[in-house]
ZAMARGU-4260 file (C-alpha; in steps of 0.2 Angstrom, whole numbers, plus 5000, padded with zeros to 4 digits):
<rodrens>
0) 5227/4778/5148 | 5228/4792/5160 | 5239/4789/5175 | 5237/4796/5193 | 5251/4808/5190
5) 5241/4816/5175 | 5226/4817/5186 | 5235/4826/5200 | 5243/4838/5188 | 5226/4842/5180
10) 5218/4845/5198 | 5233/4856/5202 | 5230/4867/5187 | 5212/4869/5191 | 5216/4873/5209
15) 5228/4886/5203 | 5216/4894/5191 | 5203/4895/5205 | 5215/4904/5216 | 5220/4916/5203
20) 5202/4920/5199 | 5198/4923/5218 | 5213/4934/5220 | 5208/4944/5205 | 5191/4947/5211
25) 5198/4952/5228 | 5209/4965/5220 | 5195/4972/5210 | 5184/4973/5225 | 5197/4983/5234
30) 5197/4997/5221 | 5185/5011/5225 | 5170/5012/5213 | 5175/5030/5208 | 5192/5023/5202
35) 5184/5009/5193 | 5172/5021/5183 | 5186/5032/5179 | 5197/5018/5172 | 5182/5011/5162
40) 5179/5028/5155 | 5197/5031/5150 | 5198/5014/5141 | 5182/5017/5131 | 5186/5024/5114
45) 5179/5041/5110 | 5166/5041/5096 | 5163/5055/5085 | 5146/5064/5089 | 5132/5059/5077
50) 5124/5070/5065 | 5108/5069/5074 | 5116/5074/5091 | 5124/5089/5082 | 5108/5094/5074
55) 5116/5092/5057 | 5102/5080/5051 | 5090/5094/5052 | 5101/5105/5041 | 5103/5091/5028
60) 5090/5093/5014 | 5078/5078/5012 | 5079/5070/4995 | 5063/5072/4986 | 5056/5058/4975
65) 5055/5062/4957 | 5037/5063/4951 | 5031/5048/4941 | 5018/5046/4928 | 5001/5050/4935
70) 5008/5061/4950 | 5005/5078/4941 | 4991/5086/4932 | 4991/5083/4913 | 4983/5090/4898
75) 4975/5075/4889 | 4975/5084/4873 | 4994/5085/4872 | 4998/5067/4878 | 5009/5057/4867
80) 5013/5038/4866 | 5003/5022/4865 | 4987/5017/4872 | 4995/5012/4889 | 5007/5026/4891
85) 4994/5040/4888 | 4983/5032/4902 | 4996/5029/4914 | 5001/5048/4913 | 4984/5053/4919
90) 4981/5055/4938 | 4971/5039/4943 | 4974/5031/4926 | 4985/5018/4933 | 4972/5013/4946
95) 4958/5011/4933 | 4970/5000/4922 | 4973/4989/4937 | 4954/4988/4941 | 4952/4983/4923
100) 4965/4969/4924 | 4957/4962/4940 | 4940/4962/4932 | 4946/4952/4918 | 4954/4939/4929
105) 4939/4938/4941 | 4927/4937/4927 | 4937/4922/4919 | 4937/4913/4936 | 4919/4916/4939
110) 4914/4909/4922 | 4925/4894/4921 | 4923/4889/4940 | 4912/4874/4945 | 4897/4877/4957
115) 4887/4865/4968 | 4869/4860/4963 | 4858/4874/4970 | 4844/4860/4972 | 4855/4848/4981
120) 4854/4844/5000 | 4866/4837/5013 | 4883/4832/5007 | 4878/4834/4989 | 4879/4853/4991
125) 4898/4852/4993 | 4901/4844/4976 | 4905/4856/4962 | 4896/4849/4947 | 4887/4864/4939
130) 4894/4876/4926 | 4892/4895/4928 | 4877/4896/4917 | 4869/4881/4925 | 4871/4888/4942
135) 4865/4906/4938 | 4853/4903/4924 | 4851/4912/4907 | 4854/4929/4915 | 4871/4924/4920
140) 4881/4930/4905 | 4872/4947/4904 | 4876/4950/4922 | 4894/4946/4921 | 4896/4957/4906
145) 4890/4972/4915 | 4904/4975/4927 | 4917/4970/4913 | 4909/4983/4901 | 4909/4996/4914
150) 4927/4994/4918 | 4931/4994/4899 | 4922/5011/4897 | 4931/5018/4912 | 4948/5013/4904
155) 4944/5020/4887 | 4938/5037/4894 | 4954/5039/4905 | 4960/5052/4892 | 4943/5061/4892
160) 4941/5078/4900 | 4925/5071/4908 | 4934/5055/4915 | 4930/5058/4933 | 4911/5059/4930
165) 4912/5043/4919 | 4922/5034/4932 | 4909/5038/4945 | 4895/5031/4934 | 4905/5016/4930
170) 4909/5013/4948 | 4891/5012/4952 | 4888/5000/4938 | 4902/4989/4941 | 4896/4987/4959
175) 4882/4977/4952 | 4895/4963/4950 | 4899/4964/4969 | 4881/4963/4973 | 4877/4948/4962
180) 4893/4938/4962 | 4901/4942/4979 | 4916/4951/4986 | 4929/4948/4973 | 4921/4961/4961
185) 4922/4974/4975 | 4941/4975/4973 | 4940/4982/4955 | 4927/4994/4961 | 4938/4999/4975
190) 4952/5003/4963 | 4940/5014/4953 | 4935/5024/4968 | 4953/5026/4973 | 4957/5033/4955
195) 4943/5046/4957 | 4950/5051/4974 | 4968/5052/4968 | 4962/5063/4953 | 4953/5074/4964
200) 4968/5076/4975 | 4981/5080/4961 | 4970/5089/4949 | 4958/5098/4962 | 4939/5098/4962
205) 4930/5094/4947 | 4926/5110/4937 | 4908/5115/4940 | 4906/5105/4955 | 4901/5112/4972
210) 4918/5108/4979 | 4925/5119/4965 | 4913/5133/4968 | 4918/5133/4987 | 4936/5134/4982
215) 4933/5148/4971 | 4924/5157/4985 | 4938/5155/4997 | 4951/5161/4984 | 4939/5176/4981
220) 4939/5180/5000 | 4958/5179/5001 | 4959/5192/4987 | 4947/5203/4996 | 4933/5201/4983
225) 4915/5198/4987 | 4913/5179/4987 | 4900/5170/4976 | 4888/5159/4985 | 4893/5141/4981
230) 4875/5135/4982 | 4869/5148/4970
</rodrens>
């Protein structure tokens, strides 16, 4: 149990601490601002200048990422390896393979999911009771096979010299799945379109296309030769 003596000692310590704090503040206020700044600057440790401040960061060479499979043009006739390795090495091949896998997954989900009765009304339309063929009818299986077959053809012809033309045709055919069955089928088509764009960026315009003729005309102009009309 605390006594009166202990309480008096505690108050005395608190009063002494308050007096010391007031005295320290008064002494600090009496020092001119210039002296306080100089004292603070002298007590701050000196830091070595950063590379960015010295401009050394600009001199340091930036590390370049090593090219991966599919980042450089390839000769499909000389490719070696298994089915997967050959197609991944082709610019755009990885994206076509991804689209093929997505198409398989989406097709399986579409076929095995349950659907509401199209003739139902009210709350009955919320009940999933019908199979894929019952909901879409006899034309359902041929329709779902079309985008799957288109993506399979695009995958097989990744190592073909005419792959970009084939991919373009397959993209239009696979888009039928997005029109009939909804948005999920748009993702594989998107990967196929991206594969075409990536191949065009890495390998240049498709030989014989108008873009290739325009590029040839520009190169001829740069060499001082008479350019050929790309529309001819």
